[in-house]
N, C-alpha and C positions, 0 to 999 in steps of 0.2 A: 505494499499500499504506500503511496506517495512516492512511486518509483516511476511508473507509465503515467499513473493518473492521478488526479489531486482524492483522497479520502481524507483525512483528518481534518479537514476544513468540515466535512458533516460531523464532524464529533464535537470538534469547537464551537459550532451553531448549534447544536443541540445541547451542548455545557449553558448557552449564552441563554435560550431558550427557558433551560431547567433555574436559572439563575432568577429571572423574572418572574416566571411561576412562584417561584418559593419567596421572593419580594413582595410580590403583589398579594401573596396568603398570608403571611407572618404578621403574628399583631406587635413584633417587636421589628426593628432594624434588625437585618442580617446582611453584614459584607459580603460583598462578590467574593471578595480574597476567601471570607471564611467557608463560602461555600464549596469552591472549586477547590479547599484543600481538603476539605472534608472528606467531598467526591473522591479526591486523585488519591486519597487512603483506602478510602475501602475498595477502590477498583483494582489499585497495584494488588490489595491482599487478594484478590478473586482471582485476579489475570493469575499468579503465582500458586495460586490452588486450583483455578479451573480451565487455565488456558485460556486460549480466543474461543471462543461457545457465542452460541445463538443469543444468550439470554446475562451474561456476563454485565455488560456493561447498563440493560436496561435493570440488572437487580440494583446494582449502585445506585442509580440516579432514582429509584423505587426508597430505597434507604436513606438516601440524603433528602428528598421530599420529608419522609417521615421522621425524621431525626427534628428537621426546623421548622414543618406546618404539623405532621399529622398526615392519618391514615387519608383526609378527602381527599388528598393532589396525587395520592400515589398513583391512581391509573393514568392520569394526565402526563404524571412523570415519566412511566412507564413507556407512553404513547411517544413521548421525546424522544426516550432514547431508543428505542425501535425505527423512528424515523430514518437513520444514519442506512439503513437498510432498501434499495431503493431498487426499480426495476431496470430491465436492461436498458430502457426507452431512456429512462432517467438517465444512464449512465451514461449511454451516447450521444444526448446534451450538452452533460457537462463537459464531457471528452476528454481528451489525453493534454500533457502538459506538452508549452512550446518545444520546438523542437522531436516530438516524435519521428514525424514522418522521416526525418535526417537519419534520426537513429536506425529506425527499422529500416532503411536503405542499407547503412553501411552492416547490420546485422546479416543480412540476407545474403551477404557476400562471404559469410562463413562458411564450414563444414556443415555443422548442426547447431539450430539455436532450441534453448529452452526456457519459457516462460514457466518458473518456480514458484508457486505462494502456498501459501500456508494459509490457513483458517478453515472455514464450514464451508461445504463443498457448494453445496447450493448459491451461497451467499457469495461464495469467490465464481462461479459459474454465471452469474448474472451478470457481474460485469466485465467478465471476459467476454463474454456475448455481446452486453452492450457496445463495448470499446471494441469490437470486431479483432479480438488479440489472435484470435486461432490464423487470420488473414496473413499475420506478417510473421510468424515465428512457425519454425516444422512442428513442433510440439509444446503442448500446456499440461503441466503435473500440478495438480491441486492437492497437497500431503496436510495431513493434521498439524495444529497448534505443534511447534517442535519438531517436524518430522522432514525439516531440509536438509539437515545433515547429511543423513543414508543417502539420498539423492545424489547429493552434490557431491560425495564419495564415490558414489557407483558411476560419476561422469569422469570424475578424476581418474579413475583407472580404466574407461575406457577410450578417453582422448588424454592426447599429449597435452593441451593447452586450455584450461579451463578458466572462462572469463566468469565472476559473479557481481553482480551488479544491483545493489539494492540493500 
């Protein structure tokens, strides 16, 4: 993520929306920093125990909303967090980073090119489809969180030179 196309921006937008939701519904003034720091702490803890999952970020946003306001806004917080996963059409509209076409033209000159992405398969598949990634690379591999090492080691034994970007 954030190698070929913007992704973190969706999470940053969701965090801003969560802060707005909490601040609009809280009886007391809660700073943006306090909300974001708490969210970061619980999300990092979940990342270390759960890895990349479909619900990790949503659970973290839910917990943050409950801590600062209560259960009444928890469903909205959950929906905000889930908005980071879009349709292939939405990913297509967002597009890739500047320079993507030049990059893929260079990659096409190589012997073998693989896009290796880790995460939830159907979510990664939506990004790949929406960005037409398969049209630019010889192979696409989606592995679970933490699964890149094995694929990279396999490529390293298969080819004289392996370049990993991202």
